[in-house]
C-alpha positions as CSV (number, residue, x, y, z in Angstrom):
1,M,68.2,72.8,165.9
2,M,71.7,71.8,167.1
3,N,73.1,68.3,166.2
4,A,76.0,66.4,167.5
5,S,78.5,67.9,165.1
6,A,77.4,71.4,166.0
7,E,77.8,70.6,169.7
8,R,81.4,69.3,169.1
9,A,82.1,72.6,167.2
10,L,81.3,74.8,170.2
11,G,84.5,76.8,170.9
12,A,86.1,75.6,167.7
13,P,87.8,78.5,165.8
14,V,86.7,80.2,162.6
15,V,89.5,79.4,160.1
16,V,90.4,81.8,157.3
17,G,92.8,81.2,154.5
18,V,94.9,84.2,153.5
19,D,97.5,84.8,150.8
20,G,97.8,88.6,151.0
21,S,95.6,89.2,148.0
22,G,92.7,91.6,148.0
23,P,90.0,88.8,148.1
24,S,91.8,87.1,150.9
25,L,92.0,90.3,153.0
26,R,88.3,90.8,152.5
27,A,87.8,87.2,153.7
28,L,90.1,87.9,156.7
29,D,88.0,90.9,157.8
30,W,84.7,89.0,157.3
31,A,86.0,86.0,159.2
32,A,87.2,88.1,162.1
33,G,83.7,89.6,162.4
34,E,82.2,86.1,162.3
35,A,84.5,84.9,165.0
36,V,83.5,87.9,167.2
37,A,79.8,87.1,166.6
38,R,80.3,83.5,167.5
39,G,82.5,84.2,170.5
40,V,85.3,81.9,169.2
41,P,88.9,82.3,168.3
42,L,90.1,83.2,164.8
43,R,92.8,81.1,163.2
44,V,94.6,82.6,160.2
45,V,96.3,80.1,157.8
46,Y,98.7,81.0,155.0
47,A,99.5,77.9,152.9
48,C,102.0,78.1,150.1
49,L,104.9,76.3,148.5
50,W,107.2,79.3,148.4
51,K,109.0,81.3,151.2
52,R,108.7,84.6,149.4
53,Y,105.6,86.6,148.5
54,E,105.2,88.6,145.3
55,D,102.0,90.6,145.6
56,A,101.7,94.2,146.9
57,A,98.3,94.0,148.4
58,L,99.7,93.7,152.0
59,A,102.5,96.3,151.4
60,R,101.0,99.0,153.6
61,D,100.2,96.5,156.4
62,I,103.7,95.1,156.3
63,G,105.2,98.6,156.0
64,R,107.8,97.5,153.5
65,P,106.4,98.3,150.0
66,T,109.9,98.4,148.3
67,T,110.9,94.9,149.4
68,V,109.7,91.4,148.7
69,P,108.2,90.2,152.0
70,L,108.7,86.7,153.4
71,A,105.8,84.3,154.0
72,Q,105.9,85.0,157.7
73,D,105.4,88.7,157.0
74,V,102.2,87.9,155.2
75,V,100.6,85.8,157.9
76,G,101.9,88.0,160.7
77,A,100.5,91.2,159.0
78,A,97.1,89.4,158.5
79,A,96.9,88.3,162.1
80,Q,97.8,91.9,163.3
81,R,95.2,93.3,161.0
82,A,92.5,91.2,162.6
83,R,93.7,92.1,166.1
84,D,93.8,95.8,165.3
85,R,90.2,95.8,164.0
86,H,88.9,93.6,166.8
87,P,90.8,94.2,170.0
88,G,90.3,91.3,172.4
89,L,89.7,88.7,169.7
90,P,91.9,85.7,170.3
91,V,93.9,85.3,167.0
92,N,96.5,82.6,166.2
93,A,98.2,82.3,162.9
94,D,100.3,79.8,161.1
95,M,102.0,79.3,157.8
96,V,102.3,76.0,156.1
97,F,104.5,75.1,153.1
98,E,101.8,73.0,151.5
99,E,99.2,73.2,148.7
100,P,96.5,75.6,150.1
101,E,93.6,73.2,149.3
102,Y,95.1,70.3,151.4
103,A,96.1,72.6,154.3
104,L,92.6,74.2,154.5
105,L,90.8,70.9,154.3
106,R,92.9,69.6,157.2
107,E,92.2,72.8,159.2
108,G,88.4,72.4,158.5
109,R,88.3,69.1,160.5
110,S,88.6,71.1,163.7
111,A,86.9,74.3,162.7
112,C,83.4,75.6,163.2
113,A,83.6,77.3,159.7
114,L,86.2,77.9,157.0
115,V,86.3,81.3,155.3
116,V,88.0,81.9,151.9
117,G,88.0,84.5,149.3
118,S,86.6,83.9,145.8
119,R,90.0,84.1,144.2
120,G,93.6,84.4,145.3
121,R,96.7,85.9,143.7
122,G,96.4,83.6,140.7
123,G,93.0,84.9,139.7
124,I,92.6,86.1,136.1
125,A,89.0,87.3,136.3
126,E,87.0,88.3,139.4
127,M,83.8,86.8,138.1
128,L,85.4,83.3,138.1
129,L,85.8,81.2,141.3
130,G,89.3,80.1,142.3
131,S,90.2,76.5,142.1
132,V,91.2,76.4,145.8
133,S,87.9,77.9,146.9
134,L,85.9,75.5,144.8
135,A,87.8,72.5,145.9
136,V,87.5,73.4,149.6
137,A,83.8,74.1,149.3
138,A,83.3,70.7,147.7
139,R,85.3,68.6,150.2
140,A,85.4,70.3,153.6
141,D,84.0,68.6,156.7
142,C,82.6,71.9,158.0
143,P,80.6,74.8,156.5
144,V,82.7,76.8,154.0
145,I,81.9,80.5,153.6
146,V,83.2,81.9,150.3
147,L,83.2,85.7,149.8
148,R,82.6,86.8,146.2
149,A,84.9,89.4,144.7
150,G,84.5,92.9,145.9
151,P,86.4,96.0,147.1
152,E,89.0,94.7,149.6
153,D,88.6,97.5,152.1
154,R,84.8,97.5,152.1
155,A,84.0,94.1,153.5
156,A,80.6,94.1,155.0
157,P,80.4,93.1,158.7
158,A,79.3,89.5,159.2
159,A,76.2,90.6,161.0
160,R,74.8,92.9,158.2
161,G,72.0,91.8,155.9
162,H,69.4,89.1,156.2
163,V,70.2,85.4,155.7
164,V,68.8,83.4,152.7
165,V,68.6,79.6,152.8
166,G,67.6,77.3,150.0
167,V,65.2,74.6,151.2
168,G,65.0,71.3,149.3
169,E,63.2,68.0,149.9
170,D,65.4,67.2,153.0
171,T,63.3,68.3,155.9
172,K,66.2,67.9,158.3
173,S,68.7,69.8,156.3
174,A,72.0,70.8,157.9
175,A,71.9,73.9,155.7
176,V,68.7,75.0,157.3
177,R,70.0,74.4,160.8
178,F,73.1,76.5,160.0
179,A,71.1,79.3,158.5
180,V,68.7,79.4,161.5
181,E,71.7,79.8,163.9
182,E,73.3,82.4,161.7
183,A,70.1,84.5,161.5
184,R,69.6,84.1,165.2
185,R,73.1,85.1,166.1
186,R,73.0,88.2,163.9
187,G,69.5,89.2,164.9
188,V,68.4,89.4,161.3
189,P,65.5,87.8,159.3
190,L,65.8,84.5,157.7
191,D,64.5,84.2,154.1
192,A,63.7,80.5,153.5
193,V,63.2,79.9,149.8
194,R,61.8,76.7,148.3
195,A,62.0,76.6,144.5
196,W,59.6,74.4,142.5
197,R,58.9,73.5,138.9
198,C,56.1,71.8,137.1
199,P,57.6,69.2,134.6
200,A,56.5,69.9,131.0
201,H,55.0,66.4,130.6
202,E,52.5,67.2,133.4
203,S,51.1,70.3,131.8
204,T,47.8,70.1,129.9
205,D,45.8,72.2,127.5
206,H,42.5,71.1,128.9
207,P,40.7,74.3,130.1
208,L,39.2,72.6,133.1
209,L,42.6,71.3,134.3
210,A,44.8,74.2,133.4
211,G,47.0,75.2,136.3
212,E,46.2,72.1,138.4
213,P,49.6,70.3,138.1
214,A,51.4,73.6,138.9
215,R,49.2,74.1,142.0
216,L,50.0,70.7,143.3
217,H,53.7,71.2,142.9
218,E,53.5,74.5,144.7
219,E,51.5,73.0,147.5
220,R,54.1,70.3,147.9
221,A,56.9,72.9,148.0
222,A,55.0,74.8,150.7
223,Q,54.7,71.6,152.7
224,D,58.4,70.9,152.4
225,L,59.1,74.4,153.6
226,E,56.9,74.1,156.7
227,A,58.4,70.7,157.6
228,A,62.0,72.0,157.3
229,L,61.2,75.0,159.5
230,R,59.1,73.2,162.1
231,D,61.7,73.5,164.9
232,V,62.8,77.1,164.2
233,P,62.9,79.1,167.5
234,D,60.3,81.7,168.0
235,D,62.9,84.5,168.3
236,V,63.9,84.0,164.6
237,D,61.9,86.1,162.1
238,V,61.3,83.7,159.2
239,R,60.0,84.7,155.8
240,R,58.7,81.7,153.9
241,R,58.7,81.8,150.1
242,T,57.9,79.3,147.4
243,V,59.1,80.4,144.0
244,E,58.6,78.8,140.6
245,G,61.8,78.2,138.7
246,H,65.2,76.4,138.7
247,A,66.6,76.4,142.3
248,R,70.0,77.7,141.2
249,Q,68.5,80.8,139.5
250,V,65.9,81.4,142.2
251,L,68.6,81.4,144.9
252,V,71.0,83.7,142.9
253,D,68.1,86.1,142.5
254,A,67.3,86.0,146.2
255,S,71.0,86.6,147.2
256,H,71.0,90.2,146.0
257,G,70.7,92.5,149.0
258,A,71.3,89.6,151.5
259,G,74.1,89.3,154.0
260,L,74.6,85.5,153.5
261,L,73.3,82.8,151.2
262,V,73.2,79.3,152.7
263,V,73.1,76.2,150.4
264,G,73.4,72.5,151.0
265,G,76.7,70.9,150.0
266,A,75.2,68.1,147.8
267,R,78.2,66.3,146.3
268,R,78.7,63.9,143.4
269,E,81.8,62.0,142.3
270,G,83.6,63.4,139.4
271,H,86.8,62.5,137.5
272,F,88.8,64.5,140.1
273,G,87.0,63.5,143.3
274,P,83.9,65.0,145.0
275,Q,82.2,67.9,143.1
276,L,79.4,70.2,144.2
277,G,75.9,69.9,142.8
278,R,74.5,72.4,140.4
279,V,72.8,74.6,142.9
280,A,75.8,75.2,145.1
281,H,78.1,75.6,142.1
282,A,75.8,78.3,140.6
283,A,75.6,80.1,143.9
284,L,79.4,80.2,144.3
285,H,79.8,81.6,140.9
286,R,77.0,84.1,140.7
287,S,75.7,85.0,144.2
288,G,75.4,88.6,145.1
289,C,76.6,88.0,148.6
290,P,78.8,85.6,150.6
291,V,77.9,82.0,150.2
292,A,78.0,79.3,152.9
293,V,78.1,75.7,151.6
294,V,77.1,73.4,154.4
295,P,77.8,69.6,154.2
296,H,74.9,67.4,154.8
297,D,76.5,66.0,158.0
298,A,77.8,69.3,159.4
């Protein structure tokens, strides 16, 4: 299931963007677990345009709650947090005085995966996705894992929970390959879901033909599912499901109780550059678990 891009990524680090906020600390803990599971280094990046930090989320790690810490304190404390929780994990850290979006996109060119929190210090509502997270997921060259908002000190280990992947018409999907490797690495089941719908114009009221169009669409979905999973190794426990409904809603429903939801990074050109398709956009905003957005050529 491994392509050329995956082979080049062997040994490449997991990169995590931090800013000292609660969501970014949760992303840090999750990324460290992911790096351990992959057997690769962890790279911690703090990108900002200011030298001083004005949030208290890292106060206890820095040990100076009554002062305004410098940017190097933030990235240093984040790196030490990862080392303390995972002794032996190679961790390197860097701070860049640059817009976070551009810094993380550059880091993603040499990463096996990018991990970011759903929102940073500028978030005004936990249910909304931050602009940096959304932009990185839409433009990165590598898989981007976005952690939805949650209690910062209760980040689930990367290996907990089954993996869900949305299967489309592309039978050689990079998202499926990524999901298979994640499930295999974690030793958890893979829930492969193919959503399907019967267009309204194909329905009929004739009693002898009732249900026939729907059956044909469901059969076609099952065929797509089998084709996409043809090369899955025998040691991966795969659950195949065809579900009637909009793909974005079907996958959001399937994400509850999962450890990771994997979706393809279909992109379209918008007024401000590449934008994610509807399925990935809905998953990032509404998923009940971390979401991995995988570019088609990853």
